[in-house]
C-alpha positions, 0 to 999 in steps of 0.5 A: 219713099215707101218705109221698111215695116220691119226695120234692119241693121244694115252696114255699108264700108267703103275706103272714104267719102271722097267726090268718086262716083263709087263713093257717093252712090254709096253714101246716097244708098246708105242714107235711102235706106236710113230714110226708109227706116232701117238702123245704118251704119256707114263705116270708112278708113278715113275722114273726107268731106267731098261726099259728106253732104250726101250722107244724112243725119240719120246714118250713123258715121264710123270712123276706123284706124288707119292702116289696112290691118287695124282698120279690117280688124275693127271692121270686123269687129263693128261687125261682130258688135252690130251684127247688121242683117248684111254688110256692103262694100264699094270698091276693090280694096274695100271689098277685100277688107271686107270680106276679111273682116266679114269671115274673122266676124264669123259674118261672110255670109251676110257680105255683100261686095260691089264692084264699080271699075274694070280691073285695068282702070285700077292704078295700085297695087291692092287695089288690083291684087282686090281684084285678082282675089275676086274667085276667092273673096267673091266664092266666100261671100254672100253675094257681088255686084257689078254696076253695068252688064259689061262690068258683070260679063268682065268679072265672070270671064276675066276675073272668074266670079262665080256667074250664080253669086254676081248680079247687076245692079245700076248704080242710082244716077238720075239726080234729085231733085230731077231738072225740069223738062227741057222743051226741043225748040228750046235746046235746039237755040242753045248756043253750041255748046259741048260739056264733058264731065270727068277726072282729068285722066287718061281713062277718059280720053279728053284728047280724043275730044278736043281733037273731034272737036277742032275738026267741026266747021261750026267756029261758033261751036265752044267746050267746056270740060268739068274735072280736076287730074293729073292731066291737066297740063297735057291738056293745056299744051293739045289745046294751045297745039290745036289752036283752041285757046278762045273755045274750050274751057277747063273750069275744074271740078264742079260739085254741082254740074247742072248749071253746065249742063241746063246751058249745053247742046250736047254733051260728049263722053270719051272715054276708054272706058266706063263701067257705069257712067253717072255723068252720062245719065245726069245729061240725059236728064237735062235732055242732052243727045250724048255721044260716048265712046263704045266704053262700056256702060254707057252703051247700056244707058244709050239703048236707043237712037233718040238718047244719042250716038255711040262711036268706036274708042279713040276714034276721033274722025267718028266722034267728030261726026257724031258731035257735029250731027247732034250740034245742028239737030240736037233732037227731043229731050223727052225721051231722053229724061224719060230713059234717065228716070230709070236710074233713080235712087228709088230704083236701086234700093229695091233691087238692092232690097231684094238682094239684102232678103234673099241674102238674109234668107239664105244666111247661116249665121244668127241674125 
C-alpha cells in the first residue's frame, strides 16, 4: 500500500464499532489511512467490539462521553485540539453531531459527511432528523459522500443535498485476503446451495426469498441465510408454512461468511432497498452469480449479465426463475472475481484521499 509522502491528521467518527456495514467500512478506511502514514483518530460514542478487530493499533480510539449533547461537545473539543486536516463521519446521527461539532470547533469547512443508507431504512427519530436536515448540513460542511449513485440521486432529489458538493465513493468491499480463483467446472459441480447474508429485518425481505426458493423444482436445492435480527420468528414460521424445514438453515450471524460462500453455487439478495451491498461484492469475489432485486446499489455493482440477474423488488416468480437458471448453469466465475476487484480498499482510499486533498485546498480554517 502506498505511503502518504505528507502525513496528515485525520479524524473518523461514527457512533460505535458495531457489526454494521458502514461501521466496518469506516474502520477499514481509518486503518488504511493509518497504514499509509497518516495520524488517524477514530472517535465513537460508546465502546463496541464487533468491528474493533478491523481497527489497527496504529489508529487512536477515542470514546466520547455518553449522551448526544455531551458527545457533541467532546467531539468539538477533540476537533479543536487535534486540528485534523479533515474530519469524516458515517451514518445519519453521526453526521448530524459531527456537523454541529465541526461548526463549534470552527472547522466545518474541513468536515466530510457520508451516507450509507436510504432515509426509508432509518427507524430512529434522530436518524430521520439527520436526513431531513441534509440540505442544511451538506451546505454547512465541505462535502457529502454517498456510497452509490442511487443513494446520491436520492439525497439530491428527495433530500435536496447540493449536487456540486455531493459525490459518490463506493465502499471498500472486496475481502482481504482475496479468495482464490474459482474454476467454472468446480463451481458447477458444487451441491445446489443458495447463500444469503443479512440482518433478519424487513428491509432484507427474506420472505420473498423463501417463497421463491419454495418454487424451485430441484428437491436437492438448499438455502442458508446468515444473519440475526427481529424477524427470526416470522421467518421460521414462513419456513414451516412452506414445508421447507429440512432444506433451509438460519444459523445466525457469521463474522466470516467466506466458508459458506466457498460452498455455495448461487448468492441471493432479495432486499427492498440497499444503498450499496457489501455482501454482493463478497459473493462476486467468491465467483458466485448473484440474483438480486432492483433495490439500488446492487444494480450498479452487477453491471454486466455475466455477473448475475436483477429482478423487480418483491417479484417472487421472477426471483425464482432467476435462481433456477443460475443453479442450473452458474456460469464463469472469472468476470465476477474481476469485477469484485473494482471495490478494493486501495481504490476507496485513493478516492477518499482525492476528496480530502480537495477539501484541504478549499478550507479557510487554519491547518
